[in-house]
C-alpha positions in Angstrom: 197.8 54.4 216.0 199.0 57.6 214.4 202.3 57.4 216.4 203.2 54.5 214.1 202.6 56.6 211.1 204.7 59.5 212.3 207.6 57.1 212.9 207.9 57.8 216.7 210.1 55.2 218.4 209.7 56.3 222.0 207.0 57.8 224.2 206.9 59.2 227.7 204.4 57.0 229.6 202.2 58.1 232.5 199.2 56.5 234.2 198.0 54.6 237.2 200.1 51.6 238.4 202.9 52.6 236.0 206.3 54.0 236.8 206.5 57.2 234.7 209.3 57.1 232.2 210.4 56.9 228.5 209.5 53.6 226.9 209.8 52.1 223.4 206.4 52.4 221.6 206.1 48.6 221.3 206.7 48.3 225.0 204.1 50.9 225.8 201.5 49.2 223.6 202.4 45.8 225.3 201.9 47.4 228.8 198.5 48.9 227.7 197.5 45.5 226.3 198.6 43.8 229.5 196.3 46.0 231.7 193.5 45.7 229.1 193.5 49.5 228.6 194.2 52.0 225.9 197.3 53.9 225.1 196.2 57.5 224.6 198.4 60.3 223.3 198.1 63.2 225.7 200.7 65.7 224.5 201.7 65.0 220.9 204.0 68.1 220.6 206.3 67.1 223.5 209.6 65.4 222.9 209.0 62.4 223.2 205.2 62.5 223.0 203.4 61.9 226.3 201.0 59.0 226.4 198.8 57.7 229.2 197.4 54.2 229.8 193.7 54.5 230.6 190.2 53.3 229.7 189.4 55.7 226.9 185.7 55.0 226.7 185.3 55.5 230.4 187.3 58.8 230.2 185.0 60.1 227.4 181.9 59.0 229.3 183.0 60.8 232.5 183.9 63.9 230.4 180.3 64.0 228.9 178.9 63.5 232.4 180.9 66.4 233.8 179.8 68.6 230.8 176.2 67.8 231.4 176.4 68.7 235.1 178.1 72.0 234.3 175.4 72.8 231.7 172.7 72.0 234.2 174.2 74.3 236.8 174.5 77.2 234.4 171.5 79.6 234.4 169.9 81.0 231.3 169.2 84.7 231.4 165.7 85.5 230.4 164.9 89.0 229.1 161.4 90.2 229.3 160.3 93.3 227.3 157.8 96.0 228.3 156.8 98.6 225.7 155.5 102.0 226.4 154.3 104.9 224.2 155.5 108.5 225.1 152.0 109.3 226.3 151.1 106.1 228.2 148.3 106.9 230.6 148.3 106.1 234.3 146.3 102.9 234.2 148.4 101.4 231.5 151.6 102.4 233.3 150.4 100.8 236.5 149.5 97.6 234.7 152.9 97.4 233.0 154.7 98.3 236.2 153.0 95.3 238.0 154.1 93.0 235.1 157.6 94.4 235.3 157.6 93.8 239.1 156.5 90.2 238.5 159.2 89.6 235.9 161.9 90.9 238.2 160.7 88.8 241.1 160.9 85.7 238.8 164.6 86.6 238.2 164.2 87.8 234.6 166.0 90.8 233.2 163.7 93.6 232.1 164.0 95.6 228.9 161.7 98.6 229.1 161.4 100.8 226.1 159.4 103.7 224.8 158.5 103.4 221.1 158.1 106.7 219.2 155.8 106.5 216.2 155.9 109.1 213.5 156.3 112.6 214.9 156.0 111.5 218.6 159.8 111.6 218.6 159.4 115.3 219.8 158.3 113.8 223.1 161.6 112.0 223.9 161.9 113.9 227.2 158.5 112.5 228.2 159.8 109.0 227.3 162.9 109.4 229.4 160.8 110.7 232.4 158.5 107.6 232.0 161.5 105.2 232.0 163.2 106.9 235.0 159.9 106.8 236.9 159.7 103.1 236.2 163.2 102.6 237.5 162.4 104.4 240.7 159.2 102.4 241.2 161.0 99.1 240.7 164.0 100.1 242.9 163.4 97.5 245.5 163.1 94.6 242.9 165.9 95.5 240.5 168.7 97.8 239.7 169.2 99.8 236.5 171.8 98.2 234.3 171.7 100.8 231.5 170.1 104.2 231.7 167.6 105.2 229.0 169.3 105.5 225.6 167.6 106.6 222.4 168.3 104.1 219.6 166.4 105.1 216.4 162.8 105.3 217.3 163.2 103.5 220.6 164.4 104.7 224.0 165.7 101.6 225.8 166.5 100.9 229.5 167.6 97.6 231.1 166.8 96.6 234.7 168.5 93.5 236.3 166.8 91.7 239.2 168.3 92.1 242.6 169.9 89.0 244.0 167.9 87.2 246.7 169.5 86.9 250.0 
């Protein structure tokens, strides 16, 4: 035990079936041995250090079990992308809108962007109109998280799904 190395003579002892108090280290180890449990240092910086008599393997097992349950409860955010051109025609727009609707119904975030190739950057107003039209068409399924922003050759907009009631 590292307490022996540090030269600590006394420890504050806590635990089940034990009267809390300051004990000699040898006495604390003897008590832990008597209960067939481990002496675990809880707070090494306290004066004297705080130790607890417990089953350490059981404690570690329950800790891992708790972490696993918390991890299972956490949800992973899925981001689906839909790409448009500045002059996307009506049929393509409708097809992509239906896919976007499906993604939002499934609970995924949507990243819609207009990609400008070459000189098509002169049509950035058309790209913005297209993204805003998409936002209004998907209003009942999701809300706009970020309005259209031009980043390099892409105009990007994020739509988050609405919470189900």
